C-alpha positions as CSV (number, residue, x, y, z in Angstrom):
1,X,-190.7,-142.4,61.0
2,X,-190.5,-140.4,64.3
3,X,-187.5,-138.6,62.9
4,X,-189.6,-137.8,59.8
5,X,-192.4,-136.4,61.6
6,X,-190.0,-134.1,63.6
7,X,-188.5,-133.0,60.5
8,X,-192.0,-132.1,59.1
9,X,-192.8,-130.3,62.3
10,X,-189.6,-128.3,62.4
11,X,-190.1,-127.4,58.6
12,X,-193.8,-126.1,59.4
13,X,-192.5,-124.1,62.3
14,X,-189.6,-122.4,60.2
15,X,-192.2,-121.8,57.5
16,X,-194.4,-120.1,60.1
17,X,-191.6,-117.9,61.3
18,X,-190.7,-116.9,57.9
19,X,-194.3,-116.0,57.1
20,X,-194.5,-113.9,60.3
21,X,-191.2,-112.3,59.4
22,X,-192.5,-111.5,55.7
23,X,-195.8,-110.3,57.2
24,X,-193.9,-107.8,59.6
25,X,-191.6,-106.6,56.9
26,X,-194.4,-106.0,54.6
27,X,-196.2,-104.2,57.4
28,X,-193.2,-102.0,57.9
29,X,-192.9,-101.2,54.3
30,X,-196.4,-100.4,53.9
31,X,-197.7,-98.5,57.1
32,X,-201.2,-99.1,58.1
33,X,-203.7,-96.8,56.4
34,X,-205.1,-93.9,58.2
35,X,-207.7,-91.2,57.5
36,X,-209.7,-91.2,54.4
37,X,-207.8,-93.9,52.6
38,X,-208.7,-96.2,55.6
39,X,-212.3,-95.1,55.3
40,X,-212.4,-95.6,51.6
41,X,-210.9,-99.1,51.8
42,X,-213.1,-100.2,54.7
43,X,-216.3,-99.1,52.8
44,X,-215.1,-99.8,49.4
45,X,-216.6,-96.7,48.5
46,X,-215.6,-93.0,47.9
47,X,-218.0,-90.0,48.0
48,X,-217.0,-86.9,45.9
49,X,-218.6,-83.5,45.9
50,X,-219.5,-81.9,42.5
51,X,-221.1,-78.6,41.5
52,X,-224.2,-78.8,39.2
53,X,-223.9,-75.8,37.2
54,X,-220.1,-74.7,37.0
55,X,-219.6,-74.9,33.3
56,X,-217.2,-76.3,32.2
57,X,-215.7,-77.4,35.4
58,X,-218.5,-79.3,37.1
59,X,-222.1,-79.5,35.8
60,X,-224.8,-81.8,34.5
61,X,-224.9,-83.4,31.1
62,X,-228.3,-84.2,29.3
63,X,-228.6,-87.3,31.6
64,X,-228.2,-85.2,34.8
65,X,-224.6,-86.8,35.2
66,X,-221.9,-84.7,36.8
67,X,-219.3,-84.1,34.0
68,X,-216.5,-81.5,33.2
69,X,-212.8,-80.4,33.5
70,X,-212.7,-80.8,37.3
71,X,-214.6,-83.8,37.3
72,X,-211.9,-85.5,35.0
73,X,-209.4,-84.8,37.5
74,X,-211.7,-86.3,40.3
75,X,-211.9,-89.2,38.2
76,X,-208.2,-89.5,37.9
77,X,-207.9,-89.5,41.5
78,X,-210.6,-92.2,42.0
79,X,-208.6,-94.5,39.7
80,X,-205.3,-93.7,41.7
81,X,-206.9,-94.6,44.9
82,X,-208.4,-97.9,43.5
83,X,-204.9,-98.8,42.4
84,X,-203.1,-97.7,45.5
85,X,-205.5,-99.7,47.7
86,X,-205.8,-102.6,45.4
87,X,-209.3,-102.8,45.1
88,X,-211.0,-104.7,42.2
89,X,-214.2,-102.6,42.8
90,X,-214.7,-99.0,44.0
91,X,-218.1,-97.7,44.3
92,X,-218.2,-93.7,43.7
93,X,-221.0,-91.6,45.1
94,X,-221.5,-88.2,44.0
95,X,-223.0,-85.4,46.2
96,X,-223.9,-82.0,45.0
97,X,-222.3,-79.0,46.9
98,X,-222.6,-75.4,47.1
99,X,-220.1,-72.4,47.9
100,X,-221.7,-72.2,51.5
101,X,-221.6,-75.8,52.4
102,X,-218.6,-77.5,50.6
103,X,-216.2,-77.1,53.6
104,X,-218.7,-78.4,56.2
105,X,-219.5,-81.4,54.2
106,X,-216.1,-82.2,54.0
107,X,-215.3,-81.8,57.7
108,X,-218.2,-83.7,58.8
109,X,-217.4,-86.6,56.4
110,X,-220.3,-86.4,54.1
111,X,-218.0,-86.3,51.3
112,X,-214.2,-87.4,51.0
113,X,-213.0,-84.8,48.6
114,X,-213.9,-82.4,45.9
115,X,-212.6,-81.1,42.7
116,X,-214.7,-78.2,41.5
117,X,-214.0,-74.5,41.4
118,X,-212.5,-74.3,45.1
119,X,-209.7,-71.5,45.5
120,X,-206.7,-72.6,47.4
121,X,-206.0,-69.6,49.9
122,X,-204.7,-69.2,53.4
123,X,-208.1,-68.7,55.0
124,X,-209.5,-72.1,53.7
125,X,-206.0,-73.6,54.5
126,X,-207.0,-73.2,58.2
127,X,-209.9,-75.5,57.7
128,X,-209.0,-78.0,54.9
129,X,-206.1,-79.2,52.9
130,X,-205.6,-78.7,49.2
131,X,-204.0,-81.1,46.5
132,X,-201.9,-80.0,43.8
133,X,-203.4,-77.3,41.8
134,X,-205.2,-78.0,38.4
135,X,-206.3,-74.6,37.1
136,X,-205.2,-70.9,37.4
137,X,-208.0,-68.2,36.9
138,X,-208.3,-64.4,37.2
139,X,-211.3,-62.6,38.8
140,X,-212.8,-60.4,36.2
141,X,-216.3,-59.1,35.0
142,X,-218.9,-60.4,32.6
143,X,-221.1,-57.6,31.1
144,X,-223.3,-56.8,28.2
145,X,-221.4,-54.9,25.4
146,X,-224.2,-52.3,25.5
147,X,-223.4,-51.4,29.2
148,X,-220.2,-49.4,28.5
149,X,-218.3,-51.1,31.3
150,X,-214.5,-51.8,30.4
151,X,-213.1,-52.2,33.9
152,X,-213.7,-52.2,37.5
153,X,-213.5,-48.3,37.8
154,X,-216.7,-48.1,35.7
155,X,-218.9,-49.9,38.4
156,X,-219.2,-46.9,40.6
157,X,-222.9,-46.5,41.7
158,X,-224.0,-49.7,39.7
159,X,-225.5,-53.1,40.8
160,X,-223.0,-55.9,40.6
161,X,-223.7,-59.6,41.4
162,X,-221.3,-62.0,42.8
163,X,-221.6,-65.5,44.0
164,X,-222.1,-65.8,47.9
165,X,-219.2,-67.0,49.9
166,X,-216.7,-66.7,47.0
167,X,-213.4,-65.3,47.0
168,X,-214.6,-62.8,44.4
169,X,-217.4,-61.4,46.9
170,X,-214.6,-60.6,49.5
171,X,-212.5,-58.8,46.8
172,X,-215.5,-56.8,45.2
173,X,-216.7,-55.8,49.1
174,X,-213.2,-54.9,50.0
175,X,-212.9,-52.8,46.7
176,X,-216.3,-51.0,47.3
177,X,-215.3,-50.0,50.8
178,X,-211.7,-48.9,50.0
179,X,-212.5,-46.9,46.8
180,X,-216.0,-45.6,48.1
181,X,-217.5,-46.7,44.9
182,X,-221.1,-46.9,46.0
183,X,-221.8,-50.1,44.3
184,X,-225.0,-52.1,45.1
185,X,-223.5,-55.7,45.8
186,X,-225.8,-58.7,45.3
187,X,-224.8,-62.1,46.7
188,X,-226.3,-64.8,44.6
189,X,-226.5,-68.4,45.6
190,X,-224.9,-69.8,42.5
191,X,-223.6,-69.0,38.8
192,X,-226.9,-69.5,37.3
193,X,-228.8,-67.1,39.6
194,X,-225.8,-64.5,38.9
195,X,-226.3,-64.8,35.1
196,X,-229.8,-64.6,35.4
197,X,-229.6,-61.3,37.2
198,X,-227.2,-59.9,34.6
199,X,-229.3,-61.1,31.6
200,X,-232.6,-59.7,33.0
201,X,-230.9,-56.2,33.8
202,X,-231.1,-56.5,37.5
203,X,-227.3,-56.3,37.5
204,X,-225.0,-54.4,35.3
205,X,-222.0,-56.8,35.9
206,X,-221.2,-60.0,37.2
207,X,-217.9,-60.8,38.9
208,X,-216.4,-64.4,39.0
209,X,-213.6,-66.3,38.0
210,X,-212.9,-65.8,34.3
211,X,-213.1,-69.4,33.2
212,X,-216.4,-69.5,34.9
213,X,-217.6,-66.4,33.3
214,X,-216.6,-67.9,29.8
215,X,-219.0,-70.9,30.7
216,X,-221.8,-68.6,31.8
217,X,-221.3,-66.7,28.3
218,X,-221.2,-69.7,26.1
219,X,-224.2,-71.4,27.4
220,X,-226.5,-68.2,26.9
221,X,-228.6,-68.2,23.4
222,X,-227.4,-64.6,23.1
223,X,-223.7,-65.2,23.9
224,X,-222.5,-62.5,21.2
225,X,-224.2,-59.9,23.6
226,X,-221.7,-60.4,26.3
227,X,-217.9,-60.0,27.0
228,X,-215.5,-60.5,29.6
229,X,-213.7,-57.3,30.7
230,X,-211.6,-55.8,33.5
231,X,-208.2,-56.2,34.9
232,X,-208.1,-59.3,36.9
233,X,-208.4,-58.4,40.6
234,X,-206.6,-61.4,41.7
235,X,-204.8,-64.7,40.3
236,X,-206.0,-67.7,42.1
237,X,-205.5,-71.4,41.6
238,X,-208.0,-74.3,41.9
239,X,-207.1,-77.3,44.1
240,X,-209.1,-80.3,45.2
241,X,-210.1,-80.1,48.8
242,X,-209.5,-82.9,51.3
243,X,-209.8,-83.1,55.1
244,X,-207.0,-81.2,56.8
245,X,-203.8,-82.9,57.7
246,X,-204.4,-86.3,55.9
247,X,-201.0,-86.8,54.3
248,X,-201.4,-90.3,52.7
249,X,-204.8,-89.1,50.9
250,X,-203.0,-85.8,49.8
251,X,-200.2,-87.9,48.4
252,X,-202.3,-90.1,46.4
253,X,-204.2,-86.8,45.1
254,X,-201.1,-84.9,44.2
255,X,-199.5,-87.6,42.2
256,X,-202.6,-88.3,40.1
257,X,-202.7,-84.5,39.3
258,X,-199.0,-84.2,38.7
259,X,-198.7,-87.2,36.4
260,X,-201.6,-86.0,34.4
261,X,-199.8,-82.5,34.0
262,X,-196.4,-83.7,33.3
263,X,-197.5,-86.4,30.7
264,X,-199.5,-84.0,28.5
265,X,-202.9,-85.4,29.6
266,X,-203.9,-82.3,31.6
267,X,-203.3,-80.3,28.6
268,X,-205.6,-82.7,26.6
269,X,-208.3,-82.4,29.3
270,X,-208.0,-78.5,29.1
271,X,-208.3,-78.6,25.2
272,X,-211.3,-80.9,25.7
273,X,-213.3,-78.7,27.9
274,X,-212.2,-75.0,27.1
275,X,-211.4,-75.3,23.2
276,X,-213.8,-77.8,21.6
277,X,-217.6,-78.1,21.6
278,X,-218.7,-79.7,25.0
279,X,-222.1,-81.2,26.1
280,X,-225.0,-81.0,26.2
281,X,-225.4,-78.3,23.7
282,X,-222.1,-78.4,21.9
283,X,-220.9,-75.0,22.7
284,X,-217.4,-73.9,22.5
285,X,-215.8,-71.6,25.2
286,X,-212.8,-70.6,23.1
287,X,-210.9,-70.0,26.2
288,X,-207.1,-70.0,25.5
289,X,-204.9,-71.8,28.1
290,X,-203.0,-68.8,30.0
291,X,-199.3,-68.8,30.4
292,X,-200.0,-69.3,33.9
293,X,-201.8,-72.6,33.4
294,X,-199.1,-73.7,31.3
295,X,-196.4,-72.7,34.0
296,X,-198.5,-74.8,36.5
297,X,-198.8,-77.9,34.1
298,X,-194.8,-77.8,33.6
299,X,-194.3,-77.5,37.4
300,X,-197.0,-79.0,39.5
301,X,-197.6,-77.2,42.8
302,X,-200.0,-76.9,45.7
303,X,-199.1,-73.3,46.5
304,X,-201.7,-70.5,46.3
305,X,-201.1,-68.2,43.5
306,X,-198.8,-65.3,44.2
């Protein structure tokens, strides 16, 4: 009987050693989580920043719920995070952001990431990290057809509205100074305010990313009165922002976006939001996918546009 007890003890000890060895191996294969992923796993919650009026990228539906092209990519990332962390449930908090506060809210931990209409550029890359890109845009003008404005050269001496804190504002102010165009530039707090100034005649042109201009034009009850004109002053890419130097979080986000692009899902998302009637008013932007977007989907990348 004593020999049997000793045998059981040895067996239990061996099993314990094997378990510890397995745990060590598993730990080596799966490094401890850090940064945002660790925060999300410990809280079982993720907080996403969104824009409330950037049709068709990130805006409210009739129930004041954030929807849009960019939000669809954010949702894909949430599902990838949930799978990566093996979480049965993951609470999603949504917080509205603006051009002015989006980076601050990311850096101070209020939001964990955002996918809206943020351009990946060198200046912002000093403060945040960008995921793979999900859209390529050109910065152009929205004008009334009756204004007689065909390109940026026609803006001399005119009032032009642009979003505060955007890349378009920097481009427009630089153009104004370099070309001595004597434009009166108004910085609006958001897209809706910009379009209000254009529609009421307080501005003769509105400069912004062409995808967003298409959204502003489409939601107007007099959309046929407006046209998108001008040679693109820049081609830029939208990426999702995350905290700087958070490699594990970036890997998850990049994979979710790249898989959607390579599988054809991203193209279907594009068609849904840019080529079909969208809620809440069932407007159709009729904004064809550009060759630059097609190239991005074929070869996913996190590089700024050249």
